[in-house]
Phi, psi and omega in degrees: 000135178286147184243138181235146170242127179237113178278153183061039188268009186277335185216169167053229185297316182299318178296316179298320177297315180300313181299318180296317180292321176298317179298333180269010171094011179271152172271117192244136172246127176252145180234162179172172183277329186266102188299322183291316178296318181296317181297319180295317180295316181301317179296321183291321186263349180089029179252182173245140186256136172227110186269127173192163179270110185291349178268358182252113182303320181292323178293320178297314181297318180293330183282344185303327181296336182261353181269158184300146178288335175229131183239120176271331182221129174236123177244112178271093182253342182302139180150191180146176178276127187242133175277160178218161182292332180211179183303311182299312182295325179294317180294317180292321181294320179291322177293319180296315184292326189253330182256309184297322178302313182292319181293317183295313184291317182295316180296318180296324185266353183307316179296342181265351181293126178287155170305142184069018178290171181231133176239123178233129177245138181275117177262217179194150173304332181296338180295341179237357181243001185112202180114022172056221185297321180296314180297319178298320178295319179291328174294324177295325177301320179295316180296317179297319181294322176302316178292319181299323180301321179280329178297320186259351189299331182296341179259012180077012181273132179258153176221122182221166176244134167254123190245099181280157166265222179289121180236123178276172178065038174228170177274359189301310185277327179054227182284354183282345182276119174252162177303324179293317180291320177302314180299320179296314182294317180293326182291345179278348181276158176279332184257004170069030177211158174285161174283165175234158174306325180295326177299314180292318180300323181294320177295317178298317182300323177292312184298331181268001180281158176301331182290345184263025186294343181253015176250112179206151182073018187252160172246113182261113182277134175234082189220011178068018181090006180296331174223124185269134175273115182222000000 
């Protein structure tokens, strides 16, 4: 049985990805900082929970004993838009939450990645359209993934980014989403609807499948046409 690790797997997109991979027969471990939220999600989707802060090198190292000895699929989903007390702290916090988490977990698990393994990191439409510190961090995820694809490619391991647009039913927007802003974001799509966590999970599920072995170093947009890849 193939084994997957999904960071930030307790809610939203990460939870949907974990559920989709379980449904496709993978043995899934979800990680996150909130042990209670993580445990509830793991029970609901049929995964195993390992709670730790992916931005803390010591926490990542300590968690290795509970993570699978062989990893076929790694999904770096942990992250989000982070506020800060001032300009410097906001930029550093967003880089840490979205880039450092992915780099630390991937580096720690690299010796455990099986040949032909799959690494997918969740980016954002903001990485190419703006978005202040958060957008800049997601742009950095794309650059890091491009390098990772060549670092791991000799073993048949792929590395890609799935880049969602506006996705409802997540904690990302929280109280910041107004009816007016929702209408604006939906109006930018070609298909006239917001994305769902299931939309993103389906794209990830394909990229981690054996059939996707010749797709690597790519950014796969899941945004309903709000930003066109050309």
